[in-house]
mmCIF file of the N, C-alpha and C atoms, coordinates in Angstrom:
data_MODEL
# 
_entry.id   MODEL 
# 
loop_
_atom_site.group_PDB 
_atom_site.id 
_atom_site.type_symbol 
_atom_site.label_atom_id 
_atom_site.label_alt_id 
_atom_site.label_comp_id 
_atom_site.label_asym_id 
_atom_site.label_entity_id 
_atom_site.label_seq_id 
_atom_site.pdbx_PDB_ins_code 
_atom_site.Cartn_x 
_atom_site.Cartn_y 
_atom_site.Cartn_z 
_atom_site.occupancy 
_atom_site.B_iso_or_equiv 
_atom_site.pdbx_formal_charge 
_atom_site.auth_seq_id 
_atom_site.auth_comp_id 
_atom_site.auth_asym_id 
_atom_site.auth_atom_id 
_atom_site.pdbx_PDB_model_num 
ATOM 1   N N  . MET A 1 1  ? 7.713  -8.524 51.233 1.00 0.00 ? 1  MET A N  1 
ATOM 2   C CA . MET A 1 1  ? 7.497  -7.752 50.067 1.00 0.00 ? 1  MET A CA 1 
ATOM 3   C C  . MET A 1 1  ? 8.818  -7.026 49.868 1.00 0.00 ? 1  MET A C  1 
ATOM 4   N N  . ASP A 1 2  ? 9.390  -7.014 48.482 1.00 0.00 ? 2  ASP A N  1 
ATOM 5   C CA . ASP A 1 2  ? 10.632 -6.367 48.236 1.00 0.00 ? 2  ASP A CA 1 
ATOM 6   C C  . ASP A 1 2  ? 10.175 -5.044 47.613 1.00 0.00 ? 2  ASP A C  1 
ATOM 7   N N  . THR A 1 3  ? 10.977 -3.905 48.196 1.00 0.00 ? 3  THR A N  1 
ATOM 8   C CA . THR A 1 3  ? 10.466 -2.523 47.719 1.00 0.00 ? 3  THR A CA 1 
ATOM 9   C C  . THR A 1 3  ? 11.685 -1.718 47.758 1.00 0.00 ? 3  THR A C  1 
ATOM 10  N N  . ARG A 1 4  ? 11.611 -0.658 47.110 1.00 0.00 ? 4  ARG A N  1 
ATOM 11  C CA . ARG A 1 4  ? 12.679 0.473  47.083 1.00 0.00 ? 4  ARG A CA 1 
ATOM 12  C C  . ARG A 1 4  ? 12.476 1.216  48.606 1.00 0.00 ? 4  ARG A C  1 
ATOM 13  N N  . ILE A 1 5  ? 13.610 1.935  48.770 1.00 0.00 ? 5  ILE A N  1 
ATOM 14  C CA . ILE A 1 5  ? 13.666 2.972  49.933 1.00 0.00 ? 5  ILE A CA 1 
ATOM 15  C C  . ILE A 1 5  ? 13.727 4.293  49.412 1.00 0.00 ? 5  ILE A C  1 
ATOM 16  N N  . SER A 1 6  ? 12.753 5.180  49.760 1.00 0.00 ? 6  SER A N  1 
ATOM 17  C CA . SER A 1 6  ? 12.855 6.466  49.209 1.00 0.00 ? 6  SER A CA 1 
ATOM 18  C C  . SER A 1 6  ? 13.576 7.322  50.561 1.00 0.00 ? 6  SER A C  1 
ATOM 19  N N  . VAL A 1 7  ? 14.691 8.082  50.230 1.00 0.00 ? 7  VAL A N  1 
ATOM 20  C CA . VAL A 1 7  ? 15.485 8.871  51.179 1.00 0.00 ? 7  VAL A CA 1 
ATOM 21  C C  . VAL A 1 7  ? 15.091 10.218 50.871 1.00 0.00 ? 7  VAL A C  1 
ATOM 22  N N  . TYR A 1 8  ? 14.805 11.130 51.948 1.00 0.00 ? 8  TYR A N  1 
ATOM 23  C CA . TYR A 1 8  ? 14.350 12.551 51.615 1.00 0.00 ? 8  TYR A CA 1 
ATOM 24  C C  . TYR A 1 8  ? 15.242 13.396 52.413 1.00 0.00 ? 8  TYR A C  1 
ATOM 25  N N  . ARG A 1 9  ? 15.501 14.698 51.748 1.00 0.00 ? 9  ARG A N  1 
ATOM 26  C CA . ARG A 1 9  ? 16.244 15.669 52.461 1.00 0.00 ? 9  ARG A CA 1 
ATOM 27  C C  . ARG A 1 9  ? 15.636 16.192 53.856 1.00 0.00 ? 9  ARG A C  1 
ATOM 28  N N  . ALA A 1 10 ? 14.450 16.284 53.806 1.00 0.00 ? 10 ALA A N  1 
ATOM 29  C CA . ALA A 1 10 ? 13.663 16.942 54.874 1.00 0.00 ? 10 ALA A CA 1 
ATOM 30  C C  . ALA A 1 10 ? 12.796 15.780 55.575 1.00 0.00 ? 10 ALA A C  1 
ATOM 31  N N  . PRO A 1 11 ? 12.530 15.923 56.981 1.00 0.00 ? 11 PRO A N  1 
ATOM 32  C CA . PRO A 1 11 ? 11.724 15.088 57.699 1.00 0.00 ? 11 PRO A CA 1 
ATOM 33  C C  . PRO A 1 11 ? 10.263 15.069 57.061 1.00 0.00 ? 11 PRO A C  1 
ATOM 34  N N  . TYR A 1 12 ? 9.434  14.143 57.363 1.00 0.00 ? 12 TYR A N  1 
ATOM 35  C CA . TYR A 1 12 ? 8.031  14.139 56.867 1.00 0.00 ? 12 TYR A CA 1 
ATOM 36  C C  . TYR A 1 12 ? 7.957  13.979 55.535 1.00 0.00 ? 12 TYR A C  1 
ATOM 37  N N  . PHE A 1 13 ? 9.089  13.394 54.971 1.00 0.00 ? 13 PHE A N  1 
ATOM 38  C CA . PHE A 1 13 ? 9.046  12.856 53.536 1.00 0.00 ? 13 PHE A CA 1 
ATOM 39  C C  . PHE A 1 13 ? 8.656  13.955 52.531 1.00 0.00 ? 13 PHE A C  1 
ATOM 40  N N  . MET A 1 14 ? 9.424  15.181 52.619 1.00 0.00 ? 14 MET A N  1 
ATOM 41  C CA . MET A 1 14 ? 9.233  16.226 51.692 1.00 0.00 ? 14 MET A CA 1 
ATOM 42  C C  . MET A 1 14 ? 10.546 16.690 51.123 1.00 0.00 ? 14 MET A C  1 
ATOM 43  N N  . GLY A 1 15 ? 10.444 17.547 50.086 1.00 0.00 ? 15 GLY A N  1 
ATOM 44  C CA . GLY A 1 15 ? 11.754 18.025 49.594 1.00 0.00 ? 15 GLY A CA 1 
ATOM 45  C C  . GLY A 1 15 ? 12.556 17.157 48.696 1.00 0.00 ? 15 GLY A C  1 
ATOM 46  N N  . PRO A 1 16 ? 13.732 17.371 48.316 1.00 0.00 ? 16 PRO A N  1 
ATOM 47  C CA . PRO A 1 16 ? 14.638 16.566 47.384 1.00 0.00 ? 16 PRO A CA 1 
ATOM 48  C C  . PRO A 1 16 ? 14.743 15.206 47.857 1.00 0.00 ? 16 PRO A C  1 
ATOM 49  N N  . CYS A 1 17 ? 14.717 14.188 47.056 1.00 0.00 ? 17 CYS A N  1 
ATOM 50  C CA . CYS A 1 17 ? 14.917 12.860 47.404 1.00 0.00 ? 17 CYS A CA 1 
ATOM 51  C C  . CYS A 1 17 ? 15.492 11.876 46.326 1.00 0.00 ? 17 CYS A C  1 
ATOM 52  N N  . PHE A 1 18 ? 15.888 10.716 46.809 1.00 0.00 ? 18 PHE A N  1 
ATOM 53  C CA . PHE A 1 18 ? 16.449 9.801  45.837 1.00 0.00 ? 18 PHE A CA 1 
ATOM 54  C C  . PHE A 1 18 ? 15.920 8.366  46.402 1.00 0.00 ? 18 PHE A C  1 
ATOM 55  N N  . LYS A 1 19 ? 16.069 7.432  45.463 1.00 0.00 ? 19 LYS A N  1 
ATOM 56  C CA . LYS A 1 19 ? 15.602 5.943  45.880 1.00 0.00 ? 19 LYS A CA 1 
ATOM 57  C C  . LYS A 1 19 ? 16.824 5.042  45.716 1.00 0.00 ? 19 LYS A C  1 
ATOM 58  N N  . ILE A 1 20 ? 16.888 4.036  46.664 1.00 0.00 ? 20 ILE A N  1 
ATOM 59  C CA . ILE A 1 20 ? 17.741 2.955  46.505 1.00 0.00 ? 20 ILE A CA 1 
ATOM 60  C C  . ILE A 1 20 ? 16.836 1.818  46.067 1.00 0.00 ? 20 ILE A C  1 
ATOM 61  N N  . ALA A 1 21 ? 17.432 1.124  45.051 1.00 0.00 ? 21 ALA A N  1 
ATOM 62  C CA . ALA A 1 21 ? 16.715 0.006  44.390 1.00 0.00 ? 21 ALA A CA 1 
ATOM 63  C C  . ALA A 1 21 ? 16.482 -1.119 45.457 1.00 0.00 ? 21 ALA A C  1 
ATOM 64  N N  . ASN A 1 22 ? 15.528 -1.997 44.913 1.00 0.00 ? 22 ASN A N  1 
ATOM 65  C CA . ASN A 1 22 ? 15.401 -3.307 45.751 1.00 0.00 ? 22 ASN A CA 1 
ATOM 66  C C  . ASN A 1 22 ? 16.571 -3.950 45.646 1.00 0.00 ? 22 ASN A C  1 
ATOM 67  N N  . TYR A 1 23 ? 16.953 -4.514 46.775 1.00 0.00 ? 23 TYR A N  1 
ATOM 68  C CA . TYR A 1 23 ? 18.283 -5.229 46.989 1.00 0.00 ? 23 TYR A CA 1 
ATOM 69  C C  . TYR A 1 23 ? 19.518 -4.406 46.455 1.00 0.00 ? 23 TYR A C  1 
ATOM 70  N N  . GLY A 1 24 ? 19.374 -3.102 46.493 1.00 0.00 ? 24 GLY A N  1 
ATOM 71  C CA . GLY A 1 24 ? 20.381 -2.117 46.004 1.00 0.00 ? 24 GLY A CA 1 
ATOM 72  C C  . GLY A 1 24 ? 21.285 -1.703 47.152 1.00 0.00 ? 24 GLY A C  1 
ATOM 73  N N  . SER A 1 25 ? 22.402 -1.167 46.828 1.00 0.00 ? 25 SER A N  1 
ATOM 74  C CA . SER A 1 25 ? 23.308 -0.741 47.896 1.00 0.00 ? 25 SER A CA 1 
ATOM 75  C C  . SER A 1 25 ? 24.033 0.575  47.464 1.00 0.00 ? 25 SER A C  1 
ATOM 76  N N  . VAL A 1 26 ? 23.960 1.416  48.287 1.00 0.00 ? 26 VAL A N  1 
ATOM 77  C CA . VAL A 1 26 ? 24.714 2.693  48.214 1.00 0.00 ? 26 VAL A CA 1 
ATOM 78  C C  . VAL A 1 26 ? 25.717 2.862  49.403 1.00 0.00 ? 26 VAL A C  1 
ATOM 79  N N  . THR A 1 27 ? 26.963 2.692  49.061 1.00 0.00 ? 27 THR A N  1 
ATOM 80  C CA . THR A 1 27 ? 27.865 2.730  50.084 1.00 0.00 ? 27 THR A CA 1 
ATOM 81  C C  . THR A 1 27 ? 28.458 4.030  50.636 1.00 0.00 ? 27 THR A C  1 
ATOM 82  N N  . ASN A 1 28 ? 28.123 5.100  49.874 1.00 0.00 ? 28 ASN A N  1 
ATOM 83  C CA . ASN A 1 28 ? 28.626 6.404  50.349 1.00 0.00 ? 28 ASN A CA 1 
ATOM 84  C C  . ASN A 1 28 ? 27.701 7.627  49.742 1.00 0.00 ? 28 ASN A C  1 
ATOM 85  N N  . PHE A 1 29 ? 26.798 8.070  50.604 1.00 0.00 ? 29 PHE A N  1 
ATOM 86  C CA . PHE A 1 29 ? 25.833 9.127  50.282 1.00 0.00 ? 29 PHE A CA 1 
ATOM 87  C C  . PHE A 1 29 ? 26.525 10.293 49.805 1.00 0.00 ? 29 PHE A C  1 
ATOM 88  N N  . ALA A 1 30 ? 27.782 10.542 49.922 1.00 0.00 ? 30 ALA A N  1 
ATOM 89  C CA . ALA A 1 30 ? 28.610 11.740 49.499 1.00 0.00 ? 30 ALA A CA 1 
ATOM 90  C C  . ALA A 1 30 ? 28.499 11.916 48.111 1.00 0.00 ? 30 ALA A C  1 
ATOM 91  N N  . TYR A 1 31 ? 28.388 10.655 47.298 1.00 0.00 ? 31 TYR A N  1 
ATOM 92  C CA . TYR A 1 31 ? 28.398 10.716 45.956 1.00 0.00 ? 31 TYR A CA 1 
ATOM 93  C C  . TYR A 1 31 ? 27.052 10.987 45.283 1.00 0.00 ? 31 TYR A C  1 
ATOM 94  N N  . ILE A 1 32 ? 26.018 11.252 46.153 1.00 0.00 ? 32 ILE A N  1 
ATOM 95  C CA . ILE A 1 32 ? 24.753 11.538 45.576 1.00 0.00 ? 32 ILE A CA 1 
ATOM 96  C C  . ILE A 1 32 ? 24.566 13.099 45.624 1.00 0.00 ? 32 ILE A C  1 
ATOM 97  N N  . THR A 1 33 ? 24.316 13.603 44.597 1.00 0.00 ? 33 THR A N  1 
ATOM 98  C CA . THR A 1 33 ? 23.959 15.163 44.603 1.00 0.00 ? 33 THR A CA 1 
ATOM 99  C C  . THR A 1 33 ? 22.501 15.375 44.386 1.00 0.00 ? 33 THR A C  1 
ATOM 100 N N  . LEU A 1 34 ? 21.800 16.169 45.251 1.00 0.00 ? 34 LEU A N  1 
ATOM 101 C CA . LEU A 1 34 ? 20.401 16.392 45.234 1.00 0.00 ? 34 LEU A CA 1 
ATOM 102 C C  . LEU A 1 34 ? 20.270 17.613 44.157 1.00 0.00 ? 34 LEU A C  1 
ATOM 103 N N  . SER A 1 35 ? 18.944 17.655 43.861 1.00 0.00 ? 35 SER A N  1 
ATOM 104 C CA . SER A 1 35 ? 18.667 18.871 42.923 1.00 0.00 ? 35 SER A CA 1 
ATOM 105 C C  . SER A 1 35 ? 18.931 20.283 43.356 1.00 0.00 ? 35 SER A C  1 
ATOM 106 N N  . GLY A 1 36 ? 19.269 20.447 44.747 1.00 0.00 ? 36 GLY A N  1 
ATOM 107 C CA . GLY A 1 36 ? 19.685 21.799 45.087 1.00 0.00 ? 36 GLY A CA 1 
ATOM 108 C C  . GLY A 1 36 ? 21.200 21.834 45.167 1.00 0.00 ? 36 GLY A C  1 
ATOM 109 N N  . GLY A 1 37 ? 21.790 20.798 44.673 1.00 0.00 ? 37 GLY A N  1 
ATOM 110 C CA . GLY A 1 37 ? 23.239 20.932 44.727 1.00 0.00 ? 37 GLY A CA 1 
ATOM 111 C C  . GLY A 1 37 ? 23.990 20.424 45.869 1.00 0.00 ? 37 GLY A C  1 
ATOM 112 N N  . GLN A 1 38 ? 23.292 20.016 46.924 1.00 0.00 ? 38 GLN A N  1 
ATOM 113 C CA . GLN A 1 38 ? 23.940 19.612 48.090 1.00 0.00 ? 38 GLN A CA 1 
ATOM 114 C C  . GLN A 1 38 ? 24.087 18.010 47.936 1.00 0.00 ? 38 GLN A C  1 
ATOM 115 N N  . ASN A 1 39 ? 25.121 17.454 48.815 1.00 0.00 ? 39 ASN A N  1 
ATOM 116 C CA . ASN A 1 39 ? 25.477 16.094 48.764 1.00 0.00 ? 39 ASN A CA 1 
ATOM 117 C C  . ASN A 1 39 ? 24.462 15.353 49.801 1.00 0.00 ? 39 ASN A C  1 
ATOM 118 N N  . ALA A 1 40 ? 23.878 14.362 49.439 1.00 0.00 ? 40 ALA A N  1 
ATOM 119 C CA . ALA A 1 40 ? 22.978 13.682 50.354 1.00 0.00 ? 40 ALA A CA 1 
ATOM 120 C C  . ALA A 1 40 ? 23.551 13.285 51.682 1.00 0.00 ? 40 ALA A C  1 
ATOM 121 N N  . ASN A 1 41 ? 24.859 13.026 51.706 1.00 0.00 ? 41 ASN A N  1 
ATOM 122 C CA . ASN A 1 41 ? 25.416 12.859 52.873 1.00 0.00 ? 41 ASN A CA 1 
ATOM 123 C C  . ASN A 1 41 ? 25.334 13.828 54.012 1.00 0.00 ? 41 ASN A C  1 
ATOM 124 N N  . ASP A 1 42 ? 25.105 15.084 53.728 1.00 0.00 ? 42 ASP A N  1 
ATOM 125 C CA . ASP A 1 42 ? 25.312 16.094 54.665 1.00 0.00 ? 42 ASP A CA 1 
ATOM 126 C C  . ASP A 1 42 ? 23.744 16.704 55.049 1.00 0.00 ? 42 ASP A C  1 
ATOM 127 N N  . VAL A 1 43 ? 22.807 16.097 54.286 1.00 0.00 ? 43 VAL A N  1 
ATOM 128 C CA . VAL A 1 43 ? 21.531 16.821 54.579 1.00 0.00 ? 43 VAL A CA 1 
ATOM 129 C C  . VAL A 1 43 ? 20.270 15.931 54.705 1.00 0.00 ? 43 VAL A C  1 
ATOM 130 N N  . MET A 1 44 ? 20.544 14.481 54.517 1.00 0.00 ? 44 MET A N  1 
ATOM 131 C CA . MET A 1 44 ? 19.370 13.636 54.479 1.00 0.00 ? 44 MET A CA 1 
ATOM 132 C C  . MET A 1 44 ? 18.630 13.591 56.004 1.00 0.00 ? 44 MET A C  1 
ATOM 133 N N  . GLY A 1 45 ? 17.197 13.669 55.961 1.00 0.00 ? 45 GLY A N  1 
ATOM 134 C CA . GLY A 1 45 ? 16.470 13.827 57.050 1.00 0.00 ? 45 GLY A CA 1 
ATOM 135 C C  . GLY A 1 45 ? 15.537 12.706 57.319 1.00 0.00 ? 45 GLY A C  1 
ATOM 136 N N  . GLY A 1 46 ? 15.083 11.808 56.319 1.00 0.00 ? 46 GLY A N  1 
ATOM 137 C CA . GLY A 1 46 ? 14.156 11.067 56.614 1.00 0.00 ? 46 GLY A CA 1 
ATOM 138 C C  . GLY A 1 46 ? 14.074 9.803  55.405 1.00 0.00 ? 46 GLY A C  1 
ATOM 139 N N  . HIS A 1 47 ? 13.434 8.734  55.726 1.00 0.00 ? 47 HIS A N  1 
ATOM 140 C CA . HIS A 1 47 ? 13.441 7.643  54.682 1.00 0.00 ? 47 HIS A CA 1 
ATOM 141 C C  . HIS A 1 47 ? 12.128 6.875  54.996 1.00 0.00 ? 47 HIS A C  1 
ATOM 142 N N  . ARG A 1 48 ? 11.613 6.195  54.055 1.00 0.00 ? 48 ARG A N  1 
ATOM 143 C CA . ARG A 1 48 ? 10.400 5.356  54.132 1.00 0.00 ? 48 ARG A CA 1 
ATOM 144 C C  . ARG A 1 48 ? 10.619 4.269  53.108 1.00 0.00 ? 48 ARG A C  1 
ATOM 145 N N  . PHE A 1 49 ? 9.982  3.182  53.412 1.00 0.00 ? 49 PHE A N  1 
ATOM 146 C CA . PHE A 1 49 ? 10.043 1.939  52.297 1.00 0.00 ? 49 PHE A CA 1 
ATOM 147 C C  . PHE A 1 49 ? 8.959  2.334  51.404 1.00 0.00 ? 49 PHE A C  1 
ATOM 148 N N  . GLY A 1 50 ? 9.255  2.274  50.140 1.00 0.00 ? 50 GLY A N  1 
ATOM 149 C CA . GLY A 1 50 ? 8.305  2.480  49.188 1.00 0.00 ? 50 GLY A CA 1 
ATOM 150 C C  . GLY A 1 50 ? 8.879  3.208  47.825 1.00 0.00 ? 50 GLY A C  1 
ATOM 151 N N  . ASN A 1 51 ? 7.991  3.509  46.898 1.00 0.00 ? 51 ASN A N  1 
ATOM 152 C CA . ASN A 1 51 ? 8.467  4.156  45.634 1.00 0.00 ? 51 ASN A CA 1 
ATOM 153 C C  . ASN A 1 51 ? 7.981  5.476  45.522 1.00 0.00 ? 51 ASN A C  1 
ATOM 154 N N  . GLN A 1 52 ? 7.590  6.229  46.633 1.00 0.00 ? 52 GLN A N  1 
ATOM 155 C CA . GLN A 1 52 ? 6.880  7.546  46.595 1.00 0.00 ? 52 GLN A CA 1 
ATOM 156 C C  . GLN A 1 52 ? 7.705  8.562  46.054 1.00 0.00 ? 52 GLN A C  1 
ATOM 157 N N  . CYS A 1 53 ? 8.976  8.679  46.158 1.00 0.00 ? 53 CYS A N  1 
ATOM 158 C CA . CYS A 1 53 ? 9.966  9.653  45.770 1.00 0.00 ? 53 CYS A CA 1 
ATOM 159 C C  . CYS A 1 53 ? 10.018 9.636  44.071 1.00 0.00 ? 53 CYS A C  1 
ATOM 160 N N  . SER A 1 54 ? 10.173 10.763 43.684 1.00 0.00 ? 54 SER A N  1 
ATOM 161 C CA . SER A 1 54 ? 10.247 10.934 42.131 1.00 0.00 ? 54 SER A CA 1 
ATOM 162 C C  . SER A 1 54 ? 11.677 11.132 41.775 1.00 0.00 ? 54 SER A C  1 
ATOM 163 N N  . GLY A 1 55 ? 12.539 11.108 42.729 1.00 0.00 ? 55 GLY A N  1 
ATOM 164 C CA . GLY A 1 55 ? 14.066 11.289 42.393 1.00 0.00 ? 55 GLY A CA 1 
ATOM 165 C C  . GLY A 1 55 ? 14.769 10.071 41.836 1.00 0.00 ? 55 GLY A C  1 
ATOM 166 N N  . THR A 1 56 ? 15.992 10.191 41.600 1.00 0.00 ? 56 THR A N  1 
ATOM 167 C CA . THR A 1 56 ? 16.838 9.072  40.892 1.00 0.00 ? 56 THR A CA 1 
ATOM 168 C C  . THR A 1 56 ? 16.846 7.909  41.676 1.00 0.00 ? 56 THR A C  1 
ATOM 169 N N  . VAL A 1 57 ? 16.910 6.573  41.085 1.00 0.00 ? 57 VAL A N  1 
ATOM 170 C CA . VAL A 1 57 ? 16.977 5.474  41.634 1.00 0.00 ? 57 VAL A CA 1 
ATOM 171 C C  . VAL A 1 57 ? 18.552 5.039  41.456 1.00 0.00 ? 57 VAL A C  1 
ATOM 172 N N  . TYR A 1 58 ? 19.158 4.643  42.581 1.00 0.00 ? 58 TYR A N  1 
ATOM 173 C CA . TYR A 1 58 ? 20.572 4.289  42.634 1.00 0.00 ? 58 TYR A CA 1 
ATOM 174 C C  . TYR A 1 58 ? 20.731 2.745  42.820 1.00 0.00 ? 58 TYR A C  1 
ATOM 175 N N  . ASP A 1 59 ? 21.621 2.242  42.145 1.00 0.00 ? 59 ASP A N  1 
ATOM 176 C CA . ASP A 1 59 ? 22.052 0.869  42.190 1.00 0.00 ? 59 ASP A CA 1 
ATOM 177 C C  . ASP A 1 59 ? 20.865 0.006  41.840 1.00 0.00 ? 59 ASP A C  1 
ATOM 178 N N  . SER A 1 60 ? 20.470 0.329  40.702 1.00 0.00 ? 60 SER A N  1 
ATOM 179 C CA . SER A 1 60 ? 19.205 -0.598 40.208 1.00 0.00 ? 60 SER A CA 1 
ATOM 180 C C  . SER A 1 60 ? 19.791 -1.522 39.303 1.00 0.00 ? 60 SER A C  1 
# 
């Protein structure tokens, strides 16, 4: 099954998040800014396959 990946700031799939599209590619998380103003590269704590996150979809 082809699906997006939801990437979260905090473990347990909570807090600010973003999604990577099906077959998408994000080469540098430093270019992704979360709703709190932090770069994703510095703070991401968890991910899961699926479309649960309500954040921006990258490389769609």
